[in-house]
C-alpha positions in Angstrom: 29.3 94.5 112.5 28.8 93.7 116.0 30.5 90.6 117.5 29.3 88.8 120.7 31.3 86.4 122.6 29.9 84.5 125.7 32.0 83.1 128.4 31.4 81.5 131.8 29.4 78.4 131.2 30.1 75.1 132.8 28.8 72.3 135.0 27.2 73.1 138.4 25.3 71.3 140.7 21.4 71.9 141.4 20.9 74.8 143.8 24.2 76.4 142.8 25.1 79.6 140.9 26.9 80.5 137.8 27.4 83.8 136.1 27.7 84.0 132.3 29.1 87.1 130.4 28.7 88.4 127.0 31.5 90.8 125.6 30.4 93.0 122.7 32.5 94.7 120.1 32.4 96.5 116.9 29.4 98.8 117.6 28.2 101.3 119.9 27.1 98.9 122.9 24.8 101.5 124.6 22.5 101.6 121.5 21.4 98.0 121.9 19.0 96.4 124.2 20.6 93.2 125.3 18.9 89.8 125.8 19.9 86.3 126.8 18.1 83.1 125.2 18.8 79.6 125.7 18.2 76.4 123.9 18.2 72.9 125.4 18.6 69.7 123.5 15.7 69.0 121.4 13.7 72.2 122.2 13.3 75.6 120.4 15.5 78.6 121.6 13.6 80.6 124.3 13.8 83.9 125.9 15.5 84.2 129.2 16.0 87.7 130.2 16.6 91.2 128.6 17.9 94.6 129.8 17.1 98.1 128.2 19.9 100.2 126.7 20.6 102.0 129.8 20.3 99.0 132.0 17.6 100.6 133.8 14.9 98.1 133.2 15.1 94.2 133.2 12.6 91.6 132.1 12.5 87.8 132.6 10.9 84.8 131.6 8.4 83.5 134.3 10.7 80.3 134.6 13.8 82.3 135.7 12.2 85.1 137.6 13.5 85.5 141.1 16.5 83.3 140.3 18.3 85.0 137.5 19.6 88.7 137.2 20.6 90.4 134.1 22.8 93.3 134.2 25.0 95.3 131.8 28.2 97.6 132.0 28.2 99.9 129.1 31.6 101.2 130.0 32.9 97.7 129.5 30.6 96.7 126.5 29.3 93.7 128.5 26.3 92.1 129.6 25.9 89.6 132.3 23.5 86.8 133.5 23.9 85.9 137.2 22.0 82.4 137.7 21.2 81.3 141.1 19.2 78.2 142.5 19.9 76.5 139.3 17.7 73.5 138.5 18.5 70.7 135.9 15.9 72.2 133.5 18.2 75.3 133.2 20.6 73.1 131.2 21.0 74.6 127.8 23.3 76.6 125.6 22.9 80.2 126.6 23.1 82.9 123.7 23.5 86.6 124.2 21.9 88.9 121.6 21.8 92.4 120.5 18.8 94.3 119.5 19.5 97.5 117.4 15.9 98.7 117.0 14.6 98.9 120.3 13.5 102.1 121.9 15.3 103.6 124.9 13.0 101.9 127.5 11.9 98.8 125.8 13.1 95.2 125.0 11.8 92.4 122.9 11.3 88.8 124.0 11.1 87.7 120.5 14.3 86.3 119.2 13.5 87.5 115.6 13.9 91.1 116.9 17.6 90.5 117.7 20.0 91.3 115.1 23.3 90.0 116.5 24.1 86.6 118.3 26.8 85.1 119.9 28.1 81.6 119.7 26.5 80.3 122.8 28.1 78.9 126.0 27.0 75.7 127.5 25.4 75.6 131.0 24.9 72.1 132.6 23.1 71.7 135.9 23.5 68.3 137.5 20.9 66.8 139.8 
């Protein structure tokens, strides 16, 4: 059983930066594609970014492309989301998720494809 624990959320002003982290345990981390999703109050959870098992390829939602960067460190069993030029509309609970069925060079943007989820970390961007 894989456990995922997010950290690093908080309150930041618009235009600022924040990095959220996700620590994984209980599985072979390098076998999972990893994704970040977010859910704002009153809205459905949405895809933010994903990274392949090796970390070699990254994918982003159009709304965050050019502002957010996903990375992973397989030696540390961790995945990160560096967020820059934050906007109030980025306010949400951010979840990391692990996909055990991904191929080596692909990721999914669909939350149903992810097997394991963290509890989420709140990111609030003030205007």
